[in-house]
N, C-alpha and C positions, 0 to 999 in steps of 0.2 A: 683904846684908841683904834687899834687895828679892826676890832669887831665893829666899832661904830662906823668906820670908813666903809667896811663891807656892806653894812646895812644901807648906808646912803647910796652906795653904788647900785645896789639892787633896786632901791626905790627909784633912782634915776632911770634905770633900764625899764622899770615898770611904766613910768610916766611917758617914756619915749614910745613904748609899744602902744599905750592907750592913745597917744596923740596920732600915731600912724594909723590906728584903726578908725579914729574919728575923722581923718582927712578923706574927703569924697572927691572923686573925679567928676566934676560937674558936667563935663562934656559927655562922658559915657553915661552918667545918670540921666541927662536929658534925652539921649538916644533911646535908653531903655524906657523912659516914661512915654516918649512919643510912640514907640513901637507898641507898648501895651495899650495906649489910648486908641491907636488905629484899630487894634484887634477888637476892642470893646465898643467901637463906634463913637468915641468921645473926641470932640474937636476942641480947639482952644476956646476958652470962655466958658467951658463947662456944659455946653449944650450937646445933645445927642445928634448924630448924623445917621441916616439910615444905612444899614449894612448893604453893600452892593450884592445883589443876588440876581440870578438869571430868571427872568420872567417866564413862567411856564407857558407853553403853547396851549391856547384854549382847546378843549376837546370838542370835536365836531358833534353837534346835537342832531340826533336822528329823530325826525318828526314822527309822532305817533300815527299809526294807520287807523283811519276812521272806518266805521261800518260801511259807509258808502264806497270807500276805496276797496274794501275787501269784497263787496258785492260786485263791483265793476270788474275786479280781477277774476272772480269766479265765473262771471258771464264770459269773459274772454277765454278762460281755460275750457269751459264747456263748448264754446263756439269752435275753438281749435280742435277739440275732440270730434265734434260733428264734422268738421272739414276732413279729418283723417278718415272717418268712417265713409264719408261720401267718396273720397278718393279711392278707398279700397273697393267700394262697390263699383265705381266707374272702371277701375282696372280689370274687374271681372265681367264687365259688360252688363252690370245690374243697376245702372243709374235709374232713379225714379221708382224703385221697388219698395221704398220705405218712406215714412213721413217723420219729420223732426219737429221738436218743440222744446223750448227752454222756459222753465217756470221756477217757482220757489222750491220745488222738489229737486230739480236738476235737469238733465237732458233726457228727453223721452224719444226713443226710436220705436216707431209704431209699425208693426207688421199687420197689414190689413188685407182681408180677402181670403176666404177658405179655398177658393179655386187655386190660389198660388201657394199657400202655406199648409193647408190641411184639407183632407177630403171631407165630404159631407158626413157629419156625425162621427168624426174621427179625430183622434189626438195624435195620429202618426204624421211625422213630417214628410212632406212631399220632396221630390228631387230638387225643384227650384228653391224650396225653403232651406234645404241643406246648403246649397250654394250661397245663399244670402247670409246664412248664419256663419258660414266659414269665412266670409269676408269681414263680418262684424266682430266675431269672437276674438280673433288674435289681437285686434286693436284694443278691445276692452281688457284683455288679459294683461296688457302691459301697463295699465293705469293702476292707481291706488284707490280708486273709487269703489264703493260697494254698489252692487247691481241688484235690482229687484225685477224679476220676470213676472209679469202680471197677466193672467189669462182672463178673457172676457167672452161672453156669448150673447147672441141676440135673444129676443124675448120668447121665441118659440121653444117648446119643450123638445128635448132630445129623445132619441130612441135608445134601445139596448146597445151597449152595456152600461149606459150612463143614466142613472135614475133621475138626475136633475142637471141643470146647467152648471151647478157648482162643480160636479165631478168632471164634466166635459171641459170647462175652462181650466180646472186644476190640471187635468191630463195634458192639455196643450202647453200650459206654462211649464210643467215639469219636463215635458219633452224638449223644450228649448233649453231649459237649465241643464239637463243631462248632456245635451249636445255640446254646450259651451264647456262644461267641466271635462267630459270624457274625450272630446275631439279637438277642442280649441285651446286647451291649456288654462282655462279660467280656474283660479284658486277657489276651492269649495267654500272656504270660510268667508268669501266676499260676495256670495250670491245667494239669493233666496227665490222661492217661487210662491206666488200668491194667486188665489182664485177669487174673482169678484162676481162670478156667474154672470147674470144679466142685470145686476144691481146698478152698474155704472155705465150706462150706454153712452157712446160718443155722440149720438144723435137720437132724437125722439121720433124720427120719421119711420115709416113702415114700408117704404119702397124697397125693391131688391138691393139697390145701392146702399140705402140706409142700413138694412140688415147686414149686408156684407161689412160695412164700417164697424158695426158693433161686434161682429165675430172677429176678434183681433187678439194679438198678444203685444203688450207694451213692454219694451226693455227700458227700464228707467235707471239711468246712471245717477245715483243719489248724491246730492251735494253734501259735503261734510262740514259746511259752515254752521254756526249757531243760528237759532231761529231768527234772531233779530237781524242778522245779515241776510238770510235767505228771503226774508219778507221784502227786502229792497230789490230783489232780482227782477220781478215782473216790471217794475217801473223803469229799470235800466234797459231791459229788452225792448219795452215800448218806445223809449227815447231813441234807441238805435234804429228801430224800424221806421220812425217818423222822418221823412225827408226834410233836409234843411231848407229854410225859406230862401 
C-alpha cells in the first residue's frame, strides 16, 4: 500500500510538472511573435513589408570629356603659354621679335631673320638672339611639353664650313638647343634639334624679305594630345580667329 501511494504521488508530481510546462503566457508569446515578425518584415495577414533602409545618396556622374573638349583645352593651354612668352619678351623690351602660330603640332615660336639671330653663313648666336632666347627659355623650362628646335635655310648654297644647307640649318638649331639646356634650365630629355635645310621654305618668293623668312629657326612646343585630338586644333583656332557676327 505504501509503495503504491508513493508511486501515485510521483505520477501526480509528474503530471503537475508537465501541465506547468504546457502552460503558455500568451501575452509574452504574442510580444515575442510580433518582435520576430517586425525583424523579418512580416506584418499581420502574412504579407511582407519592405525593410526600412536608408536610401543611398546617388553618386555624382562625371561627364566624359570629348575629343573636341580636349582640343579646346589644349588650344587654351597653348595660348596661355604664348601669352607668357609674349609677356617675358615685353618685359625685356623685345616685343615683336618673334612670330607665333598654333596648329596641330602645337605652338610654334618662329625666329626669323639672320641679321637678328645669326650672322651671314654662320650658326653662332648673335647678342640680340641670346637676349630673346633668355626670355623664352625659362618659360619653356617650367612646362611639361616637349620642344623641337627646327633649323631652316633659304635656297642659296652656303659657303665654308657648311657643305650644304642641311649642316647650316642643323648648326643653327643645335645652337638654340644648347643655349636652352646650358643657360636657361631646359631639361635635355624634353628637347631635340632638327634640320630641314631648305626643304621646307616658309615662302616660295625670292625677294630679300622672302629669303630672310626662310632663314629661320622654329621653336615648336609639341602638343602631347593623341592624333585624333590634335587634328581638331586648327578648326578651333580658326573659330577663335573668326569675329563673331
